[in-house]
C-alpha positions in Angstrom: 27.8 15.4 35.0 28.4 19.0 33.8 31.4 17.6 31.9 29.3 15.0 30.2 26.7 17.6 29.3 29.3 20.0 27.9 30.8 17.3 25.8 27.4 16.2 24.6 27.0 19.8 23.5 30.4 19.7 21.9 29.7 16.5 20.0 26.3 17.8 18.9 28.1 20.9 17.6 30.3 18.6 15.5 27.2 17.3 13.8 25.8 20.8 13.6 29.0 22.1 12.1 28.9 19.3 9.5 25.2 20.1 8.9 25.3 23.8 8.9 28.8 25.1 8.1 28.9 27.1 4.9 25.2 27.1 4.6 23.8 30.1 2.7 20.2 29.5 3.5 18.4 32.2 5.5 16.7 30.6 8.5 13.5 32.6 7.6 13.5 31.3 4.0 10.9 28.6 3.3 12.5 25.4 2.0 10.4 22.8 0.2 11.3 19.3 1.5 9.8 16.2 -0.1 8.8 13.2 2.0 11.6 11.2 0.3 14.2 13.8 1.3 12.9 13.9 4.8 13.1 10.1 4.9 16.7 10.3 3.9 17.3 12.8 6.7 15.6 10.5 9.2 17.6 7.6 8.0 20.9 9.5 8.2 19.9 10.8 11.7 20.3 7.3 13.2 23.8 6.9 11.8 24.8 10.4 12.8 23.6 9.7 16.4 25.8 6.6 16.5 28.8 8.7 15.3 28.0 11.3 17.9 27.9 8.7 20.7 31.2 7.2 19.6 32.7 10.7 19.3 31.6 11.6 22.8 33.2 8.4 24.2 36.4 8.9 22.3 36.7 12.5 23.4 36.0 11.7 27.0 38.6 8.9 26.9 41.2 11.2 25.3 40.6 13.8 28.0 40.9 11.2 30.8 44.1 9.8 29.2 45.6 13.3 29.0 45.7 13.4 32.8 43.1 16.2 33.1 40.4 15.8 35.7 37.1 16.1 33.9 36.0 19.2 35.9 39.3 21.0 35.3 39.2 20.3 31.6 35.6 21.5 31.5 36.7 24.8 33.2 39.5 25.4 30.7 37.3 24.5 27.8 34.5 26.9 28.9 37.1 29.7 29.4 38.6 29.1 26.0 35.2 29.1 24.4 33.9 32.3 26.0 35.8 35.6 26.3 33.8 36.5 29.4 35.1 33.5 31.3 38.6 33.3 32.7 40.4 30.7 34.6 43.8 30.6 36.3 46.1 28.0 34.7 49.9 27.4 34.7 51.8 27.7 31.5 52.3 23.9 31.5 48.6 23.3 32.0 47.7 25.8 29.2 50.2 24.0 26.9 48.7 20.5 27.7 45.2 21.9 27.2 46.2 23.4 23.8 47.7 20.1 22.7 44.7 18.2 23.8 42.3 20.6 22.0 44.4 20.1 18.8 44.0 16.4 19.2 40.2 16.8 19.7 40.0 19.1 16.7 41.7 16.4 14.6 39.2 13.9 15.9 36.4 16.3 14.9 37.6 16.3 11.3 37.3 12.5 11.3 33.8 12.6 12.9 32.7 15.2 10.4 33.9 13.0 7.5 32.0 10.1 8.9 28.8 12.2 9.1 29.3 13.5 5.5 29.7 9.9 4.4 26.5 8.9 6.1 24.6 11.7 4.4 26.2 10.9 1.0 25.3 7.2 1.4 21.7 8.3 1.8 21.9 9.7 -1.7 21.8 13.3 -0.6 24.2 16.1 -1.2 25.9 17.8 1.7 24.6 21.2 0.5 21.0 19.9 0.4 21.3 18.3 3.8 22.6 21.6 5.2 19.7 23.5 3.7 17.2 21.1 5.2 19.0 21.1 8.6 18.8 24.9 8.6 15.1 24.9 7.8 14.5 22.3 10.5 15.8 24.8 13.1 12.9 27.2 12.6 10.2 25.3 10.7 7.9 23.6 13.3 5.8 21.9 10.6 8.9 20.3 9.1 10.1 19.3 12.6 6.8 17.5 13.2 7.1 15.7 9.9 10.6 14.5 10.8 9.6 13.5 14.3 6.8 11.4 12.8 9.2 9.7 10.4 11.7 9.0 13.1 9.1 7.4 15.3 8.0 5.1 12.5 11.6 3.9 11.7 12.9 0.8 13.3 15.5 1.5 16.0 
């Protein structure tokens, strides 16, 4: 279960990277967002969720097919992501892990492109989407507006 939770986090990070990378908006800065823009965000959100679910499944399948036990891969992943965490691993295991991570990173590029396409198909620039995504992290009023729109959309 921890493995699944970590990969959900990883996949959500894929979306966040697509939404927030290269953003130059200060989180404290007030961003004006129209209802039409927020509607586009809400609409894109459903497509992005679908990509995230597919990404999670593909990544998990790739890990399983690589011969790693889920818990072991999770340990190696956490150790690679945090300088405070260490794990004993053979050179062969480190090499397999490195190859697997490269494969996953290539998959991430594809997932990010899918997410960018979803955003573009909504008629929104990636930069504007990033600005709104950053504002959503700290603006509770904007979060509430988005939640309302999401609840009103058909699933």
